[in-house]
C-alpha positions as CSV (number, residue, x, y, z in Angstrom):
1,M,6.4,35.2,-2.4
2,V,4.6,33.6,0.5
3,E,6.4,30.8,2.3
4,A,4.0,28.2,3.7
5,H,5.2,26.4,6.8
6,V,3.3,23.9,8.7
7,A,2.7,24.6,12.4
8,E,0.1,22.1,13.4
9,A,-3.1,20.4,12.1
10,T,-6.6,21.5,13.2
11,T,-6.6,19.4,16.4
12,S,-3.2,17.8,16.4
13,N,0.6,18.4,16.3
14,V,2.7,17.4,13.3
15,L,5.9,15.3,13.2
16,I,7.6,14.1,10.0
17,R,10.4,11.6,9.3
18,V,12.9,12.2,6.6
19,G,15.5,9.4,6.6
20,D,16.5,8.7,10.2
21,E,15.5,12.1,11.5
22,W,12.2,13.2,12.9
23,A,11.2,16.8,12.9
24,T,8.4,18.8,14.5
25,P,7.7,22.6,14.5
26,P,9.2,24.4,17.5
27,V,6.9,26.0,20.1
28,T,8.0,29.4,18.7
29,E,5.8,28.7,15.7
30,D,2.8,29.4,18.0
31,I,1.8,25.7,18.4
32,L,0.1,24.0,21.3
33,E,2.9,22.3,23.2
34,G,1.0,19.0,23.5
35,I,1.7,16.4,26.1
36,T,1.3,13.7,23.5
37,R,3.9,15.5,21.3
38,R,6.4,15.6,24.1
39,Q,5.8,11.9,24.9
40,I,6.4,10.9,21.3
41,M,9.5,13.0,21.1
42,D,10.8,11.4,24.3
43,L,9.9,7.9,23.1
44,L,11.7,8.4,19.8
45,R,14.8,9.7,21.4
46,E,15.0,7.4,24.5
47,D,13.6,4.1,23.3
48,F,14.5,4.2,19.6
49,G,17.6,6.4,19.8
50,V,16.6,8.5,16.8
51,T,17.1,12.2,16.4
52,V,14.2,14.5,16.8
53,T,14.7,18.2,15.9
54,Q,12.4,21.1,16.4
55,R,12.5,23.2,13.2
56,R,10.2,24.9,10.7
57,I,8.6,22.5,8.3
58,H,7.7,23.6,4.8
59,R,4.4,22.3,3.5
60,S,6.2,20.6,0.6
61,E,8.0,18.3,3.1
62,L,4.6,16.7,3.9
63,Y,4.6,15.3,0.4
64,A,8.2,14.3,0.3
65,C,8.7,12.9,3.8
66,D,9.1,9.2,4.5
67,E,6.5,9.2,7.3
68,A,4.2,11.7,9.1
69,L,2.4,11.6,12.4
70,S,-0.3,13.8,13.6
71,P,-0.9,13.0,17.3
72,P,-4.1,14.7,18.7
73,H,-3.9,17.5,21.3
74,S,-6.5,15.8,23.4
75,P,-5.5,12.7,25.3
76,A,-8.9,11.2,24.4
77,Q,-8.2,9.0,21.3
78,R,-11.0,9.1,18.8
79,R,-11.9,6.4,16.4
80,P,-11.3,7.5,12.8
81,A,-14.3,7.9,10.6
82,A,-15.2,4.9,8.5
83,A,-13.5,4.7,5.2
84,A,-15.4,3.8,2.1
85,G,-16.3,0.2,2.0
86,P,-18.1,-2.4,4.1
87,T,-18.1,-2.1,7.9
88,M,-17.2,-4.9,10.2
89,P,-20.1,-6.2,12.4
90,A,-19.8,-6.2,16.1
91,D,-19.1,-9.5,17.8
92,D,-22.7,-9.8,19.0
93,E,-24.3,-9.0,15.6
94,E,-25.4,-11.8,13.4
95,Q,-23.7,-12.0,10.0
96,D,-25.8,-12.7,6.9
């Protein structure tokens, strides 16, 4: 039987929340030890006083967790692709 654990996404780290605890895979899972990941872990611990553990995360936990974050490896934030539906015009565009 193959056990499927999550290490990271294609271009981002993974953090999940189950109850009051946040978890992220440890660097021993061959992940990129991202600066953004470290900053989020520090923010959660220091500013919000919540527990953040580094442990293996089974893929089934992604479906059952209360919340999931996938902060990008790159510090450059990218705008998400447009979802289905109408787009908002820019301020300088005339609306019909």
